[in-house]
C-alpha positions in Angstrom: 0.0 0.0 0.0 1.3 3.5 -0.9 2.2 5.9 1.9 0.8 9.4 2.1 4.1 10.8 0.9 4.1 8.5 -2.1 0.5 9.5 -2.9 1.5 13.2 -2.7 4.4 12.6 -5.1 2.2 10.7 -7.5 -0.4 13.4 -7.4 2.3 16.1 -8.2 3.6 14.0 -11.1 0.1 13.5 -12.5 -0.7 17.2 -12.1 2.5 18.0 -14.2 2.2 15.2 -16.8 -1.5 15.6 -17.4 -1.6 19.4 -16.8 -4.7 18.9 -14.7 -7.1 21.7 -14.2 -8.0 21.9 -11.4 -4.9 20.0 -10.1 -5.1 17.2 -7.5 -5.1 18.8 -4.1 -2.0 17.4 -2.4 -3.2 18.6 1.0 -6.3 16.3 0.8 -6.7 13.3 2.9 -5.4 9.8 1.9 -8.7 8.5 0.7 -9.3 11.6 -1.4 -5.8 11.4 -2.9 -6.4 7.8 -3.8 -9.7 8.6 -5.5 -8.2 11.6 -7.4 -5.1 9.6 -8.5 -7.3 6.7 -9.7 -9.4 9.2 -11.7 -6.4 10.9 -13.2 -4.8 7.5 -14.0 -7.7 6.8 -16.4 -6.7 9.9 -18.3 -3.2 8.7 -19.0 -2.3 7.8 -22.6 0.4 5.4 -23.7 2.6 8.3 -24.8 2.5 10.0 -21.3 5.7 9.5 -19.3 5.3 9.2 -15.5 7.7 8.3 -12.7 8.1 4.7 -11.7 7.0 5.7 -8.2 3.8 7.2 -9.7 3.2 3.9 -11.6 3.8 2.0 -8.4 1.3 4.2 -6.5 -1.3 3.8 -9.2 -0.8 0.1 -9.2 -1.1 -0.1 -5.5 -4.4 1.9 -5.6 -5.9 -0.1 -8.4 -4.7 -3.5 -7.2 -2.4 -4.1 -10.2 0.6 -6.2 -9.2 3.2 -5.7 -12.0 4.5 -2.2 -12.0 7.4 -2.7 -14.5 5.4 -2.8 -17.7 6.1 -0.1 -20.2 9.2 1.6 -21.6 11.6 3.2 -19.1 13.5 6.3 -19.8 15.5 8.9 -17.8 14.8 12.6 -17.8 17.2 15.5 -17.1 16.9 15.1 -13.2 18.0 11.5 -13.5 14.6 10.3 -12.3 13.5 7.2 -14.1 10.3 7.6 -16.0 8.0 5.0 -17.5 5.6 5.3 -20.4 2.1 5.4 -19.0 0.0 2.3 -19.2 -3.6 2.7 -18.3 -4.3 0.7 -15.2 -6.6 -2.3 -15.6 -10.1 -1.4 -14.8 -11.2 -3.0 -11.5 -14.5 -4.7 -12.1 -16.9 -6.1 -9.7 -16.6 -9.8 -9.4 -19.6 -11.8 -10.5 -21.8 -13.2 -7.9 -21.1 -16.8 -7.1 -23.2 -19.2 -9.1 -25.8 -20.9 -6.9 -25.5 -24.7 -7.3 -28.7 -26.6 -7.0 -29.2 -30.3 -6.8 -30.5 -32.0 -9.8 -33.6 -34.0 -9.0 -33.5 -37.7 -10.0 -35.5 -38.3 -13.1 -38.9 -39.6 -12.2 -40.6 -41.9 -14.6 -43.3 -40.3 -16.7 -46.8 -41.3 -15.6 -48.7 -42.8 -18.5 -52.2 -41.7 -19.4 -54.6 -43.5 -17.1 -56.4 -46.4 -18.7 -60.2 -46.7 -18.7 -60.1 -47.5 -15.0 -61.0 -51.2 -15.4 -58.9 -53.6 -13.4 -56.7 -55.7 -15.6 -56.3 -59.3 -14.9 -52.9 -60.8 -15.5 -52.4 -64.4 -16.6 -49.6 -66.3 -14.9 -47.9 -66.6 -18.3 -47.9 -62.8 -19.0 -44.4 -61.4 -19.4 -43.1 -58.4 -17.4 -40.8 -55.7 -19.0 -39.3 -53.0 -16.8 -39.8 -49.5 -18.2 -37.7 -47.6 -15.6 -34.0 -47.9 -14.9 -34.2 -47.1 -11.1 -36.6 -48.4 -8.4 -39.2 -45.6 -8.1 -40.5 -46.8 -4.7 -39.4 -45.1 -1.5 -36.2 -46.6 -0.3 -36.7 -48.8 2.7 -40.4 -49.4 2.1 -42.0 -52.8 1.6 -43.1 -51.7 -1.9 -39.4 -50.9 -2.7 -38.4 -54.4 -1.7 -41.2 -56.0 -3.8 -40.3 -53.8 -6.9 -36.7 -55.0 -6.6 -38.1 -58.5 -7.3 -38.9 -57.6 -11.0 -36.5 -58.7 -13.7 -37.0 -58.2 -17.4 -38.7 -61.1 -19.1 -40.0 -62.8 -15.9 -43.6 -64.0 -15.9 -46.3 -62.8 -13.5 -46.3 -66.2 -11.9 -42.6 -65.9 -11.2 -43.1 -62.5 -9.7 -45.9 -63.7 -7.4 -43.9 -66.8 -6.3 -40.9 -64.5 -5.5 -43.0 -62.5 -3.1 -44.7 -59.9 -5.3 -48.4 -59.1 -5.1 -51.0 -58.9 -7.9 -51.8 -55.4 -6.7 -48.2 -54.4 -7.4 -48.6 -55.5 -11.0 -51.7 -53.4 -11.5 -50.2 -50.4 -9.7 -46.9 -50.5 -11.4 -48.4 -51.0 -14.8 -50.9 -48.2 -14.3 -48.0 -45.8 -13.3 -45.9 -46.8 -16.3 -43.1 -48.6 -14.3 -43.6 -51.9 -16.0 -45.3 -53.3 -19.2 -47.1 -56.6 -19.1 -47.6 -58.4 -22.4 -49.4 -61.7 -23.0 -47.1 -64.6 -23.9 -49.2 -65.6 -26.9 
């Protein structure tokens, strides 16, 4: 961070190089000096030659790290000057992106049938239409749904511990397809 003396020297240099009217008040407080130097730095052109100390003060105010950019030259007093380079504009950082959880894909519910109960023959073949078990984890229905395998018959499902009501419910909600084994 630049000291008050460094800020005053930078303000004097900018007043001379830019021929500011009105000039930066070197008797102003540190915060006012910083603000005025920052405003004056935006007026610098590449052809303006400012002291290295002025460049360092501008870089300290604007948050720029590298102060050695630009062409150096010496003037009559032996003071090293540097060609002005406009400081990088300090921009507000973007707000952090809010990360939201992506919900698991739920199976699409098919259009309800005519409401009549469907009777399943023991030889009817079951085909799974969902990749994940849609039942609440830990529930009895979750355990029974896990009994399904593609290509099994209704009789195999019932003998494994499934219920006929599960067949109707799961078919009606689009979780399984039941076709006759003609």
